[in-house]
N, C-alpha and C positions, 0 to 999 in steps of 0.2 A: 533722260540721261543718254549720252551718245554710246554706241556700241563699244568704241575704244575704251571708254571709261569703265564699262562693265567687264571687259575682258582683260584689263590690266589692273594690278593692284600691288601694294606694298605688303610684304609678308606679315607685318605687324597688324594689318587690317584683317588678317585671317586668324589672328591669335597665335601666330608663330613667333616665338622669341628667339632671336639669334644669339648664339653663344660667342660669336665673333663680332668684333667692333666694325663690321663691314655693312654698308648699306647696299641693298639690291632690290630689284623689283621683278615681278613675274608678269609675263604677258603671253597669252595664247596667240601664236602666229597664225596669220590668215594668208590666203592666196595673194592678196595685195602686198603683204610684207615680203613675199618671196618672188615678186615680179621682176621684170627686166630692169627696173631702176636700181636694183642691187643694194637696197638698204631697208630699214624699217624706222618707224617713228616711235619715240618714247614720249608718253604724256608729260606735259610741262611739270605737273606736280611731282611726278616721280623723278624726272631729270634734275630738278632743283635739289632733291634729297640725295641722289645717287652720284651725280657728276660734279666736278669742280666748276666754278663759275666760267662762263664764256668770256672770250676776249672781245669786248664790244668796240675795240679800235679797228677791228676787221669788218669788212662788209661782204657778205653777211657775217654776223658774229659767229665765231667758230673756235675750235680747239682740236688738238691732236690728243688721242688717248692711247696709252700703251697698256695692254692687258697681258698678264703672265698667267699661264695655266698651271695645273698641278705638276706638269712635267718640266716646268721652267722654260716653256716655249713662249716667246713674246709675239704678240700680234698688234699691229698698229691700226687704229681706226681714226676717222675724222668725224667730228660732230658739228652740226650747225643748227641755228635757231630758224625754224620755219614759222613766221608770223601768221600765215594763213591757217595753219593747223594748231597754232599755239603749242607746239611741241618741238622736241629736238630730233633731228634726223640723224640716224647712224648709218652712213653709207657702208658698202662692203669693205672688208679688210683690204688694206693696201700695203 
């Protein structure tokens, strides 16, 4: 099993039941996740459960995500499919 698969998981896999109808995943960030490329990778199995489907009419397939925090502040992110890693890349906030 790859290290990425060991360090990332869905909460249900830990026996944690969410009271909210929200999907999320947990990942231990590593040095490579915080490197100069400015983003991190989400394993494909988690991305399919957490994020809306990608727009495959774009090359590479991508989408914009808007997240709202508890203080009602919005952050915009882009996500794209990385076929090499079989995962979704989440670049830094823009």
